[in-house]
N, C-alpha and C positions, 0 to 999 in steps of 0.2 A: 605412496599416495595414489589414490585412484578416484575417478569420477563416479558419483552416484546420482541417480535421478531422484529428485525430491518430489513428493506428492503435491506440494504447493498449498497445503492446508495447515491450519494451526489456530491458536487462540491468542487474542489480544492481551499483551502483558501490560502495556502502558501507552498513553497517547497524549497529544496536545492539540488543541484547536487553534489554528492560525487565522487571525483577523486582519493583520497588517503584513503584507507580503511584498517580496521583490517584484519588480515590473513583470518578469516572465511568468509569475504565478498569480497575478491579479485576477485573472478570469476564474480561478478556482475558489477565491475567498468567499465565505469561510471554508476552510478545509482542515482535515485532520492528518497528522503524521503520527506514526506509532511504531512500536516494536512488536512483532508477532513471533510467538514461540511455535515453530513448525513442528509437525508430527515427529520428525526425525531429530528433534532437540536443538536444531540450529535456531538462532535468533536473527530475524531479518527485519531491518527498518524499512519503512516506506510510507507513501501516501495512502490514505484510506478513503475510498470514494463511496461513502454512504453518508446519510444525513448525520451531522455531528450530534444531534439530539438522540440518535439511536445507539450511540457508542456506549459500551460498558466493558469493564475489565472481564476477560474470560469469553468475550464474544467469539464465535466461530467465524473465521475468515478464510478466504482462498485467494491465491495470486491470479491476477488477470494481466494481460499485456496490451499495450497500445502500440500496434505495429507502425503507426504513422511516423515517418521520418521527416525531418525538416532541414532546411539549409542553415537555420539559426540554432543556437544552443537551446536545449540539448538535442543533438542530432542522432542519438541512438534510440533503439526500441526501448520503451519504458515499461516498467512493471508497477503495479499498484495492487491494493487489496480491496476486495468487495466481500459482501456477506456470503457465507458459505452456501446459503440458500439461493443465491443469484445464478442465473444462467450465463 
């Protein structure tokens, strides 16, 4: 087994829009979660931070990171997906 660096880009395979969320995620409502097929063929689930009305199967997405750490859950760096055209 060896580590490989992933490009972090891929296509949206499936998604769901969340309208009723747990208290920790209320500030994001409505938000989408989905599974992205990465260029390297791995499937990665995660939150998608684009307007839910702009979502469609096959949409090009890329991974972004929120380096903010907090004392409350979750306390690790978080990843999410944005449009591949975003900076």
